[in-house]
Structures are given as structure tokens and as C-alpha cells.
MARDREN-892204 format. One record per atom (N, C-alpha, C, O): x, z, y; residue in three letters. Coordinates in steps of 0.05 Angstrom, whole numbers, padded with zeros to 5 digits, always signed. Each point is the difference from the previous one (the first is absolute). Example, Ala and Ser with C-alpha at 12.3 -4.5 7.8 and 13.67 -1.06 7.14 Angstrom:
<tibas>
+00264+00156-00114ALA -00018+00000+00024ALA +00018+00000+00024ALA +00021+00013+00000ALA -00028-00027+00021SER +00016+00001+00024SER -00015+00014+00022SER +00010+00004+00022SER 
</tibas>
This chain:
<tibas>
-01152+00781-00502MET +00024-00014+00013MET +00005-00031-00015MET +00005-00002-00023MET -00007-00015+00034LYS +00005-00027-00005LYS +00028-00006-00013LYS +00017-00012+00012LYS -00013+00020-00034HIS +00025-00005-00011HIS -00001-00023-00019HIS -00019-00003-00015HIS +00050-00020+00019GLY -00005-00027-00016GLY -00024-00011+00003GLY -00009-00006-00022GLY -00005+00002+00040VAL -00022-00021+00007VAL +00018-00021+00017VAL +00003+00003+00024VAL +00010-00025-00040ALA +00008-00023+00009ALA -00018-00027+00005ALA -00020-00002-00014ALA +00025-00018+00031PHE -00020-00022+00002PHE -00031+00005+00003PHE -00013+00021-00003PHE +00006-00044+00009ARG -00030-00002-00004ARG -00016+00002-00029ARG +00004-00007-00024ARG -00020+00017+00036LYS -00027-00007-00031LYS -00008-00022+00006LYS +00009-00018-00013LYS -00025+00014+00030LEU -00012-00023+00013LEU -00025-00004-00019LEU -00008-00023-00005LEU -00007+00049-00007SER -00024+00000-00009SER +00000-00003-00025SER -00023-00001-00009SER +00043-00001-00011ARG +00000-00012-00026ARG +00012+00014-00020ARG +00021+00009+00010ARG -00023-00002-00036THR +00022+00007-00011THR +00022-00025-00010THR -00001-00024+00001THR +00021+00043-00011ALA +00023-00009-00004ALA +00010-00029-00008ALA +00018-00014+00010ALA -00038+00010-00033SER +00004-00032-00016SER -00010-00018+00022SER +00014-00019+00008SER -00042+00026+00002HIS -00011-00013+00021HIS +00016-00013+00020HIS +00006-00023+00004HIS +00005+00054+00013ARG +00019-00016+00019ARG +00023-00012-00007ARG +00002-00023+00008ARG +00012+00030-00018MET +00025-00023-00012MET -00008-00030-00004MET +00009-00021+00010MET -00027+00027-00026LEU -00010-00034+00005LEU -00007-00017+00016LEU +00005-00024+00003LEU -00023+00045+00011MET +00000-00014+00022MET +00022-00001+00024MET -00001-00014+00020MET +00014+00025-00026LEU +00029-00001+00017LEU +00017-00020-00003LEU +00012-00011+00019LEU -00009+00003-00052ARG +00015-00024-00010ARG -00013-00021+00004ARG +00012-00021+00003ARG -00044+00023+00000ASN -00017-00027+00014ASN +00013-00022+00015ASN +00007-00024+00000ASN -00006+00057+00021LEU +00003-00007+00028LEU +00032-00019+00008LEU +00005-00022+00011LEU +00010+00042-00022VAL +00032-00005-00005VAL +00003-00035-00010VAL +00012-00019+00010VAL -00025+00022-00028THR +00003-00028-00017THR -00020-00026+00016THR +00007-00023-00005THR -00034+00028+00026SER -00006-00013+00019SER +00024-00007+00024SER +00008-00022+00009SER +00000+00047-00006LEU +00023-00009+00033LEU +00013-00014-00012LEU -00001-00023+00009LEU +00024+00027-00039PHE +00018-00024-00003PHE -00014-00032-00002PHE +00014-00020+00005PHE -00034+00018-00010GLU -00014-00014-00005GLU +00005-00021+00025GLU +00015-00019+00003GLU -00038+00031+00013HIS -00004-00004+00037HIS +00016-00004+00012HIS +00003-00021+00013HIS +00018+00044-00016GLU +00022+00005+00018GLU -00025+00017+00031GLU +00010-00002+00022GLU -00030+00013-00021ARG -00022+00008+00014ARG -00029-00003-00007ARG -00014-00020-00004ARG +00007+00051+00003ILE -00019+00017-00008ILE -00019+00012+00013ILE +00012+00015+00015ILE -00038-00012-00011LYS -00017+00011+00020LYS -00008+00026-00015LYS -00013-00008-00020LYS +00015+00034+00019THR -00011+00016-00007THR -00001+00028+00019THR +00012+00002+00021THR -00029+00018-00032THR +00000+00021+00017THR +00028+00021+00009THR +00021-00001-00013THR -00021+00013+00029LEU +00034+00011+00007LEU +00005+00013-00021LEU +00011-00011-00018LEU -00018+00036+00016PRO +00006+00011-00025PRO +00014-00013-00031PRO +00022+00003-00010PRO -00043-00018+00003LYS +00005-00019-00026LYS +00029-00017+00012LYS +00019-00004-00015LYS -00018-00003+00041ALA +00023-00023+00012ALA +00029+00021-00004ALA +00020-00011-00009ALA -00018+00043+00015LYS +00023+00016+00005LYS +00009-00002-00030LYS +00021-00011-00005LYS -00036+00021-00015GLU -00003+00007-00024GLU +00012-00026-00010GLU +00023+00005-00007GLU -00029-00029+00004ALA -00001-00030-00007ALA +00021-00003+00010ALA +00015-00003-00019ALA -00001+00000+00042ALA +00030-00006+00015ALA +00022+00020-00013ALA +00024-00006-00001ALA -00031+00023-00006ARG +00020+00027-00013ARG +00003-00015-00024ARG +00021-00012+00002ARG -00031+00007-00022LEU +00000-00010-00024LEU +00014-00037-00001LEU +00015-00012-00015LEU -00022+00010+00027ALA +00010-00028+00012ALA +00029-00003+00008ALA +00012-00019-00008ALA -00001+00037+00022GLU +00025+00001+00009GLU +00007+00019-00024GLU +00019+00011+00012GLU -00019+00000-00032GLN +00017+00004-00028GLN +00000-00024-00011GLN +00023-00007-00006GLN -00040-00009+00002VAL -00005-00025-00018VAL +00030-00019+00005VAL +00019-00006-00015VAL -00027+00001+00041ILE +00025-00011+00013ILE +00024+00002-00006ILE +00015-00018-00008ILE -00008+00046+00013THR +00020+00006-00003THR +00009-00001-00030THR +00024-00002-00006THR -00043+00003-00013LEU +00000-00009-00031LEU +00019-00029-00002LEU +00022-00005-00012LEU -00038-00013+00029GLY +00007-00030-00001GLY +00025+00001+00011GLY +00018-00015-00008GLY -00013+00033+00027LYS +00037-00009+00017LYS +00024+00017-00026LYS +00024-00001-00003LYS -00035+00008-00006LYS +00023+00013-00027LYS -00003-00018-00020LYS +00016+00002-00019LYS -00034-00020+00019GLY +00007-00028-00028GLY +00008+00010-00031GLY +00014-00014-00014GLY -00019+00029+00009THR +00009+00000-00029THR -00021+00001-00021THR -00023+00008+00002THR +00034-00017-00018VAL -00034-00002-00021VAL -00005+00037-00009VAL -00016+00004-00019VAL +00024+00013+00028ARG -00012+00025+00000ARG -00016+00004+00022ARG -00022+00010-00005ARG +00026-00014+00024HIS -00028-00002+00025HIS -00017-00022+00004HIS -00017+00002+00018HIS +00019-00027-00034MET -00015-00024+00003MET -00024+00006-00026MET -00021-00011-00004MET +00036+00038-00015GLN -00028+00001-00018GLN -00017+00020+00014GLN -00025-00002-00001GLN +00039+00020+00015LYS -00014+00022+00018LYS -00020-00011+00014LYS -00022+00011+00001LYS +00028-00038+00015ALA -00010-00008+00020ALA -00024-00011-00017ALA -00022+00007+00006ALA +00025-00021-00024GLY -00018-00014-00017GLY -00026+00007-00012GLY -00021-00011-00005GLY +00032+00035+00001ALA -00014+00026-00011ALA -00023+00011+00027ALA -00024+00001-00003ALA +00036+00005+00022PHE -00025+00005+00030PHE -00019-00021+00005PHE -00025+00002+00002PHE +00042-00027+00000LEU -00022-00028+00013LEU -00015-00008-00020LEU +00008-00005-00023LEU -00037+00003+00034LEU -00017-00005-00020LEU +00001-00033-00001LEU -00015-00010-00018LEU +00028-00005+00032LYS +00002-00030-00011LYS +00029-00003-00015LYS +00019+00013+00008LYS -00017-00025-00024PRO +00033-00010-00006PRO +00017-00023+00010PRO +00021-00006-00011PRO -00034-00008+00034GLU +00007-00018+00010GLU +00014+00011+00026GLU +00018-00012+00011GLU -00029+00037-00004MET +00015+00014+00024MET +00025+00003-00001MET +00015-00002+00020MET -00008+00008-00046VAL +00031+00017-00004VAL +00021-00015+00004VAL +00022+00007+00007VAL -00034-00043-00012PRO +00032-00022+00008PRO -00005+00002+00033PRO +00021-00004+00012PRO -00043+00008+00003LYS +00000-00002+00025LYS +00019+00019+00018LYS +00012-00004+00021LYS -00015+00030-00039LEU +00006+00024+00008LEU +00030-00003+00006LEU +00011+00003+00022LEU +00007-00014-00057PHE +00024-00003+00004PHE +00015-00024+00016PHE +00022+00002+00011PHE -00037-00022-00011ASN +00013-00025+00013ASN -00004+00003+00032ASN +00014-00005+00019ASN -00038+00015-00022VAL -00011-00011+00038VAL +00003+00035+00020VAL +00011+00005+00021VAL -00020+00006-00032PHE -00003+00025+00021PHE +00029+00015-00007PHE +00011+00012+00018PHE +00004-00013-00048ALA +00037+00022+00012ALA +00005-00021+00016ALA -00009+00005+00022ALA +00024-00033-00023PRO +00018-00015+00017PRO -00020+00007+00036PRO +00013+00003+00021PRO -00037-00001-00023ARG -00001-00003+00029ARG +00001+00035+00019ARG -00003+00006+00023ARG +00007+00005-00041TYR +00000+00034+00011TYR +00027+00008-00018TYR +00007+00022-00008TYR +00004-00045+00005LYS +00033+00016-00016LYS +00022+00014+00028LYS +00019+00015-00004LYS -00028-00026+00031GLU +00016+00019+00016GLU -00021+00023+00010GLU +00008+00014+00019GLU -00033-00008-00029ARG +00001+00021+00011ARG -00004+00022-00013ARG -00004+00001-00024ARG +00005+00020+00040LEU +00001+00032-00021LEU -00030+00009-00002LEU -00001+00022-00011LEU -00014-00028+00015GLY -00034+00006-00004GLY -00015-00011+00020GLY +00009-00019+00012GLY -00027+00026-00007GLY -00025-00008+00010GLY -00010-00028+00001GLY -00003-00013+00020GLY -00001+00006-00044TYR -00013-00018-00009TYR -00031-00014+00011TYR -00008-00023+00002TYR -00001+00047+00002THR -00037-00009+00009THR +00001+00009+00026THR +00018+00013+00010THR -00044-00022+00003ARG -00003+00003+00023ARG -00037+00005+00000ARG -00017-00014-00010ARG +00014+00040+00026ILE -00028+00006-00001ILE -00016-00006+00021ILE +00015+00006+00018ILE -00037-00016-00006HIS -00009-00012+00031HIS -00034+00005-00009HIS -00014-00011-00018HIS +00007+00040+00046LYS -00020+00001-00003LYS -00020-00022+00005LYS +00007-00021+00010LYS -00036+00026-00018TYR -00011-00025+00006TYR -00035+00011+00001TYR -00020-00008-00013TYR +00023+00026+00033GLY -00031+00016+00000GLY -00008+00013-00024GLY +00012+00002-00022GLY -00040+00008+00031ASN -00017+00014-00020ASN -00017-00023-00023ASN -00001-00024+00007ASN -00007+00030-00027ARG -00021-00017-00013ARG -00027+00002+00007ARG -00010+00022+00005ARG -00004-00042-00004ARG -00027+00002+00008ARG -00016+00005-00033ARG +00003-00013-00020ARG -00021+00038+00027GLY -00017+00016-00020GLY +00013+00031+00004GLY -00009+00017+00015GLY +00030-00014-00031ASP +00013+00024+00001ASP +00014+00012+00013ASP +00007+00024-00001ASP -00001-00044+00016HIS +00026+00004+00033HIS +00028+00008-00017HIS +00015+00013+00013HIS -00007-00018-00037ALA +00024+00004-00007ALA +00027-00015+00015ALA -00001-00024+00004ALA +00022+00039+00004PRO +00020-00016+00012PRO +00013-00019-00022PRO +00009+00005-00022PRO -00012-00036+00039HIS +00005-00018-00013HIS +00038-00007+00015HIS +00010+00006+00022HIS +00000-00023-00050ALA +00026-00001+00007ALA +00013-00028-00023ALA -00006-00003-00024ALA +00026-00012+00043ILE +00019-00024-00009ILE +00020+00017-00012ILE +00008+00021+00011ILE +00001-00029-00032LEU +00022+00008-00016LEU +00019-00028-00004LEU -00009-00021-00010LEU +00019+00022+00014GLU +00016-00035-00009GLU +00036+00017-00003GLU +00011+00021+00006GLU -00005-00044-00018LEU +00036+00000-00010LEU +00015-00016+00031LEU -00010-00022+00009LEU +00028+00033+00002VAL +00021-00007+00021VAL +00007-00034-00004VAL +00001-00010-00023VAL +00001-00001+00043ASP +00019-00018+00007ASP -00015-00020-00027ASP +00015-00014-00013ASP -00050+00015+00007ASN -00003-00021-00020ASN -00009-00023+00017ASN -00003+00005+00025ASN -00003-00029-00033PRO -00002-00026+00011PRO -00021+00001+00021PRO +00001-00019+00015PRO -00021+00039-00009HIS -00018+00008+00018HIS +00005+00030+00013HIS -00018+00015+00008HIS +00036-00011-00009ASP +00000+00027+00018ASP -00015+00009+00030ASP +00005-00011+00022ASP -00018+00027-00027LEU -00023+00005+00028LEU +00027+00003+00022LEU +00004-00018+00016LEU +00015+00040-00017LYS +00019+00009+00014LYS +00018-00025+00015LYS +00009+00001+00023LYS -00005-00021-00039TYR +00016-00018+00005TYR -00013-00024+00011TYR +00012-00019+00008TYR -00036+00021-00009GLU -00027-00019+00019GLU -00005+00014+00029GLU +00005-00005+00024GLU -00015+00021-00035LEU +00001+00012+00031LEU +00012+00005+00017LEU -00007+00003+00024LEU +00031-00003-00033ALA +00034+00011+00017ALA +00013-00030+00013ALA +00018-00001+00017ALA -00035-00026-00029ALA +00010-00024+00009ALA -00034-00010+00021ALA +00001-00024+00005ALA -00015+00031+00002ARG -00023+00001+00011ARG +00001+00016+00025ARG -00010-00004+00022ARG +00024+00023-00031THR +00005+00020+00033THR +00017-00019+00010THR -00009-00014+00017THR +00028+00012-00022VAL +00025-00018+00004VAL -00005-00026+00022VAL +00008-00006+00022VAL -00027-00004-00043GLY -00004-00023+00022GLY -00027+00006+00017GLY -00004-00020+00014GLY -00022+00049-00008PHE -00008+00003+00016PHE +00017+00010+00024PHE -00008-00006+00023PHE +00030+00019-00026GLU +00011+00008+00020GLU +00020-00012+00019GLU +00002+00007+00023GLU +00019-00031-00036LEU +00005-00017+00007LEU -00011-00023+00018LEU +00010-00015+00016LEU -00038+00017-00028TYR -00019-00017+00016TYR -00012+00017+00028TYR -00006-00010+00022TYR +00005+00031-00028GLY -00008+00014+00018GLY +00020+00010+00032GLY -00006+00007+00023GLY +00028-00011-00038ARG +00024+00004+00026ARG +00006-00025+00015ARG +00009+00001+00023ARG -00016-00028-00037ARG +00001-00024+00019ARG -00032+00002+00015ARG -00001-00008+00023ARG -00018+00015-00032GLU -00022+00001+00019GLU +00004+00016+00024GLU -00010-00006+00021GLU +00026+00031-00025ARG -00001+00018+00025ARG +00028-00013+00018ARG +00000+00004+00024ARG +00019-00018-00035GLY +00017-00004+00017GLY +00020+00025-00004GLY +00013+00009+00020GLY -00011+00000-00043SER +00022+00024+00004SER +00026-00011+00000SER +00011-00021-00008SER -00004+00048+00021PRO +00031-00009-00006PRO +00021-00016-00012PRO +00015-00017+00008PRO -00023+00035-00036LEU +00005-00005-00029LEU -00020-00025-00016LEU -00010+00001-00022LEU +00010-00021+00040TYR -00012-00022-00008TYR +00014-00015-00021TYR +00019-00015+00006TYR -00027+00017-00034PHE +00010-00022-00027PHE -00013-00020-00003PHE -00023-00001-00008PHE +00043-00022+00015ASP -00013-00024-00017ASP -00012-00003-00030ASP +00017+00005-00018ASP -00034-00010+00012ILE -00023+00000-00031ILE +00000-00020-00010ILE -00007-00002-00024ILE +00015-00019+00041GLN -00003-00025-00013GLN +00020-00010-00018GLN -00006-00019-00014GLN +00033+00032+00011HIS +00012-00006-00018HIS +00012+00022-00024HIS +00005+00023+00006HIS -00003-00038-00037THR -00010+00029-00013THR +00039+00005-00002THR +00006+00023-00005THR +00008-00035+00007PRO +00024+00011+00003PRO +00001+00018+00016PRO +00007+00021-00010PRO -00010-00021+00036GLU +00000+00023+00020GLU -00012+00024-00009GLU +00014+00020+00002GLU -00044-00016-00015VAL -00011+00016-00011VAL +00012+00013-00025VAL -00003+00023-00007VAL +00018-00043-00005GLN +00018+00012-00027GLN +00017+00016+00007GLN +00002+00020-00016GLN +00017-00020+00043LYS +00010+00008+00004LYS -00008+00032+00012LYS +00011+00022-00003LYS -00027-00029+00015LEU -00021+00027+00009LEU -00005+00023-00019LEU +00001+00024+00004LEU -00007-00040-00029VAL -00006+00020-00028VAL +00016+00010-00011VAL -00001+00021-00013VAL +00022-00036+00016GLU +00027+00014-00020GLU +00016+00022+00014GLU +00010+00019-00012GLU -00009-00024+00043ALA +00003+00028+00016ALA -00003+00019-00009ALA +00017+00017-00004ALA -00051-00015-00002GLN -00014+00033-00003GLN +00017+00006-00026GLN +00002+00024-00001GLN +00008-00032-00015LYS +00004+00012-00026LYS +00019+00014+00003LYS +00008+00007-00023LYS +00005+00002+00038THR +00019+00020+00009THR -00011+00013+00028THR +00012+00012+00017THR -00033-00016-00020PHE -00014+00019+00030PHE -00011+00034-00003PHE -00018+00009-00014PHE +00036+00004+00032GLU -00005+00025+00006GLU -00017+00013+00021GLU +00008-00006+00023GLU -00030+00024-00025PRO -00009+00009+00017PRO +00018+00016+00019PRO -00008+00004+00023PRO +00037+00006-00032ALA +00013+00014+00022ALA +00009-00012+00024ALA +00005+00010+00022ALA -00004-00039-00033THR +00008-00016+00019THR -00016-00030+00012THR +00006-00023+00004THR -00025+00037-00003ALA -00023-00026+00008ALA +00003-00012+00023ALA -00001-00024+00005ALA +00008+00053+00019ARG +00009-00007+00029ARG +00021-00012+00007ARG +00004-00005+00024ARG +00017-00005-00047GLN +00027+00004+00001GLN -00001-00041-00001GLN +00015-00014+00012GLN -00038+00005-00032ASN +00001-00019-00009ASN -00034-00013+00002ASN -00013-00003-00021ASN +00004-00003+00048PRO -00027-00010+00010PRO -00004-00028-00016PRO +00016-00019-00002PRO -00046+00024-00009SER -00009-00024-00014SER -00026-00002+00012SER -00012+00016+00014SER +00004-00042-00022PRO -00030-00011+00008PRO -00022+00013-00021PRO -00024-00006-00001PRO +00036+00024-00016LEU -00019+00008-00016LEU +00000+00032+00002LEU +00019+00014+00005LEU -00043-00006-00009ARG -00008+00031-00004ARG +00027+00013-00019ARG +00016-00013-00014ARG -00017+00045+00020ASP +00013+00002-00018ASP -00010+00019-00026ASP +00013+00012-00017ASP -00036-00015+00019TYR -00021+00009-00033TYR +00007-00031-00016TYR +00007+00000-00024TYR -00008-00020+00036THR -00005-00029-00009THR +00034-00007-00017THR +00003-00008-00023THR +00017+00015+00042ARG +00026+00005-00008ARG +00003+00016-00026ARG +00009-00012-00020ARG -00015+00039+00019LEU -00002+00005-00012LEU -00010-00015-00026LEU +00017-00013-00014LEU -00038+00013+00009ASN -00021-00011-00020ASN +00014-00034-00009ASN -00002-00010-00022ASN +00010+00001+00036ILE +00014-00022-00002ILE +00033+00006-00022ILE +00007-00015-00017ILE +00005+00038+00025LYS +00021+00015-00019LYS -00009+00005-00021LYS +00014-00005-00019LYS -00042+00018+00012LYS -00009+00009-00027LYS -00006-00032-00017LYS +00006-00006-00024LYS -00016-00008+00039ALA -00025-00022-00021ALA +00035-00021-00008ALA +00002-00013-00021ALA +00024+00014+00043LEU +00012-00018-00019LEU +00026+00005-00009LEU +00015-00017-00010LEU -00007+00055+00013ARG +00018+00010-00010ARG +00013-00014-00030ARG +00023-00005-00004ARG -00040+00000-00012TYR +00011-00009-00026TYR -00015-00029-00009TYR -00006-00007-00022TYR +00003-00005+00043ARG -00009-00026+00002ARG +00026-00023-00002ARG +00023+00007+00006ARG -00031-00036-00015SER +00021-00010-00003SER +00006-00025+00020SER -00022-00005+00011SER +00041-00013-00001ASP -00012-00016+00032ASP -00012-00021-00009ASP -00001-00017+00018ASP -00007+00011-00033GLU -00029-00016+00001GLU -00029+00017+00005GLU -00021-00010+00008GLU +00025+00029-00014ASP -00026+00018+00012ASP +00005+00003+00030ASP -00019-00004+00015ASP +00043+00010-00005ILE +00003+00005+00034ILE -00007-00029+00008ILE -00016-00002+00018ILE +00025-00024-00029VAL -00010-00019+00010VAL -00029-00003-00001VAL -00010-00010+00020VAL -00001+00015-00035THR -00031-00002-00005THR -00017+00018+00018THR -00024-00003+00004THR +00044+00025+00007PHE -00017+00023+00014PHE -00003-00013+00027PHE -00019+00007+00014PHE +00040-00028-00004ALA -00008-00003+00025ALA -00003-00024+00009ALA +00003-00006+00023ALA -00010-00014-00047LYS -00017-00023-00004LYS -00026+00018+00013LYS -00005-00001+00024LYS -00014+00023-00050LYS -00013+00009+00006LYS -00012+00022+00028LYS -00023+00009+00004LYS +00045-00005+00012ALA -00010+00012+00021ALA +00000-00026+00015ALA -00022-00003+00009ALA +00041-00020-00002ARG -00011-00017+00007ARG -00033-00022+00005ARG -00011-00008+00020ARG +00003+00006-00050ASP -00022-00002+00005ASP -00013+00020+00007ASP -00020-00008+00010ASP +00020+00034-00010HIS -00022+00013+00007HIS -00006-00004+00029HIS -00023+00002+00009HIS +00046-00007+00008ALA +00004+00003+00030ALA -00013-00031-00001ALA -00018+00002+00017ALA +00017-00020-00023ALA -00004-00030+00004ALA -00025+00009-00005ALA -00013-00010+00018ALA -00005+00025-00036ARG -00025-00001-00006ARG -00016+00021+00015ARG -00024+00004-00002ARG +00045+00010+00019GLN -00011+00018+00027GLN -00004-00019+00022GLN -00020+00001+00014GLN +00036-00017-00012PHE -00005-00022+00026PHE -00020-00014-00009PHE -00017-00005+00018PHE +00012-00006-00043LEU -00030-00015+00000LEU -00021+00017-00001LEU -00021-00013-00002LEU +00019+00034+00002CYS -00014+00016+00000CYS -00021+00003+00035CYS -00022-00003+00010CYS +00057+00010-00004GLU -00010+00004+00034GLU -00010-00033+00017GLU -00015-00004+00019GLU +00030-00014-00034LEU -00018-00023+00018LEU -00019-00010-00011LEU -00010-00019+00012LEU -00003+00025-00038CYS -00028-00001-00009CYS -00015+00016+00020CYS -00020-00009+00012CYS +00030+00028-00008HIS -00023+00024+00018HIS +00007-00001+00028HIS -00015+00013+00014HIS +00039-00027+00000ASN -00011-00009+00030ASN -00007-00027+00007ASN -00005-00006+00023ASN +00007-00015-00048SER -00012-00016+00002SER -00020-00009-00003SER -00007-00022+00008SER -00010+00045-00026HIS -00031-00009-00004HIS +00000-00026-00020HIS -00014-00020+00005HIS +00029+00021-00025PHE -00003-00014-00015PHE -00020+00002-00022PHE -00004+00020-00013PHE -00009-00044+00010SER -00027-00009-00009SER -00004-00006-00031SER -00007-00024+00002SER +00006+00029-00027PHE +00006-00009-00027PHE -00021-00019-00002PHE +00000-00020-00014PHE -00021+00028+00030ARG -00023-00028-00005ARG +00011-00021+00000ARG +00009-00011-00021ARG -00008-00001+00048ASN +00007-00022-00001ASN +00030-00008+00002ASN +00004-00024+00004ASN +00020+00044-00006GLY +00022-00004-00005GLY +00025-00014+00021GLY +00023-00008-00005GLY -00039+00010+00030SER +00013-00008+00019SER +00008+00030+00014SER -00009+00022-00001SER +00032-00034+00015TRP +00025+00021+00019TRP -00020-00009+00034TRP +00000-00023+00008TRP -00010+00038+00001PRO -00009+00000+00031PRO +00029+00000+00008PRO +00021+00009-00009PRO -00029-00027+00037ARG +00021-00008+00022ARG +00016+00026+00019ARG +00023+00004+00008ARG -00053+00014-00008ARG +00020+00022+00013ARG +00013+00021-00005ARG -00012+00017-00014ARG +00030-00013+00020ASN +00026+00030-00005ASN +00011-00014-00027ASN +00016+00014-00013ASN -00021-00034+00004SER +00019-00014-00024SER +00026-00009+00017SER +00012+00005-00021SER +00000-00010+00032ARG +00013-00022+00006ARG +00026+00028+00015ARG +00025+00001-00002ARG -00046+00021+00018SER +00019+00019+00011SER +00013+00013-00028SER +00023-00007-00004SER -00030+00018-00009LEU +00001+00021-00031LEU +00022-00021-00012LEU +00022+00009-00001LEU -00025-00036-00007LEU +00018-00023-00013LEU +00029+00000+00020LEU +00022-00006-00008LEU -00029+00014+00037SER +00038-00006+00013SER +00009+00024-00005SER +00023-00005-00009SER -00026+00040+00008LYS +00001+00020-00009LYS +00017-00007-00020LYS +00024+00003+00005LYS -00032-00012-00027TYR +00013-00001-00025TYR +00010-00031-00004TYR -00016-00016-00011TYR +00048+00002+00021PRO -00007-00021-00006PRO +00021-00011-00029PRO +00020-00013+00000PRO -00033+00024-00019ASN +00006-00003-00027ASN -00002-00024-00001ASN -00017-00005+00017ASN +00022-00016-00027PRO -00014-00018-00007PRO -00013+00000-00032PRO -00022-00007-00008PRO +00044+00020-00006GLU -00014+00000-00030GLU -00033+00023+00001GLU -00020-00003-00015GLU +00022+00017+00031ARG -00018+00015+00008ARG -00023-00012+00013ARG -00022+00009-00004ARG +00027-00030+00021SER -00012-00012+00018SER -00011-00026-00020SER -00020-00008+00012SER +00023-00009-00039ARG -00012-00005-00016ARG -00010+00009-00022ARG -00015-00008-00018ARG +00026+00027+00024LEU -00029+00022-00019LEU -00018+00009+00010LEU -00016+00013-00014LEU +00010-00017+00044VAL -00019+00006+00015VAL -00022-00025-00005VAL -00021-00001-00013VAL +00033-00013+00023ARG -00017-00026+00008ARG -00009-00007-00034ARG -00014-00020-00005ARG 
</tibas>
């Protein structure tokens, strides 16, 4: 029977395994996003959360323990001055793992390990793109839940309303967004500041504008070689979107 067998051995000795995981955690704190195999990512995430908890306690003793674990001394001030204030309100869950297919050669499962709420958070970026895509799709289909995506404050109000979203009351409060998208917005913005919400709304609006330009280029057969717009279909498409800023951008 297997008793006392905890965690993954990763086909390495104890000293080699711990040194490798310390290196992964140090790289994670330095770049805030790394790519490795899935078992290594799960083990590194466990240790990274323990080190961040040391940074949140903020005493000299915990600073010494964190400095003894990290391989780069310059990561210790970043831990206590950047990560500790960022995750002050969080009780845990400072890392996120995204599965990234399999590696060519040995077919090992790949994963992206990142710190949540980092400046290039994947969940934050993908949720903003999804909002822009869904709002643009509502407009194209002529849905009764049509929403004006030209004005950032209107998109910002819609995004802020999702912070209190509950799946049980989704039917009572209809929205132009899908329920799964609303739940992702709530998760991505739960501990974010008001400035991040404004940036989120701008990213969603910009992605909707990119969707419009891609469709316009596709339908009007834009030629990048001569740089000229053909006459057919261009006026009819521009008449559907009378926004003067977007018209100047297209011209």
C-alpha cells in the first residue's frame, strides 16, 4: 500500500526537484507568466502561493524565509512591494494554469502558469475580446438586446453591472452577453480597480471595431497591393455604421 507518498516526484531526486521548482517560482515572479509542462506547473503553483503568503505577512522573519527560497535576491522586494499589495484582498488563488496542448516530440502536456491580475492577464484580455465580439454580433444579427458599442461609458456601465452577476438570477436580468461571459467578467474584475474596468471597456470597444474593419475588408475585397477601396459595397457598408470617427478611420 502507498502510504506517505505526497506530491509529484517528476522523475528527479529530492534535491534536483526542489531546485527546479525554486527556479520555476523565481521565473514566475520575474516574468509573471511562464510556460512549462502541466505537472511542473501544478507543483510550482503550489509553492508560489506559499511564497506569496509569506510576502503578505510582511515580517522580517518571513522576508528571510522568502529570500532563502528564491534564487534571485532582487525578487524579494518585488514580492513584498508589488505582489503583497496586489493580493491583499485575496485569501488565496494567486496563480492560474491554462492548458496549452501537447509538446512536439515527447507529447508532454503543456501549460501556461501565470499570476492572476498581472499586467497581461490572459483571462482579462480574453474576456474583453469576448465582450466586444458578442456585442458586435448582437448588432449584426439585429437582436432585441442590441447595445451601442460606440461609446465607452455605456460599455463600462454594462461591464460594472456584471460584478454582481449571479447565475440564479440571470433570466430576471437579461443582458446582451452570454451567462458564461458574464461569469468570466465577474471573475476577471473581482479584485480589479476602477481604472482596470475603464481599460476593460476600451479593449472591448476596440475589439468590436476591429471586427467591423475585418468584415468591411472581407466584404469589399480590399486590395493591399494598390491600397485603393473599390466602389462596390463600400458605401452600403459605411451607411450601416454612421459613426464619423470610424468612417475617418476606414478612409
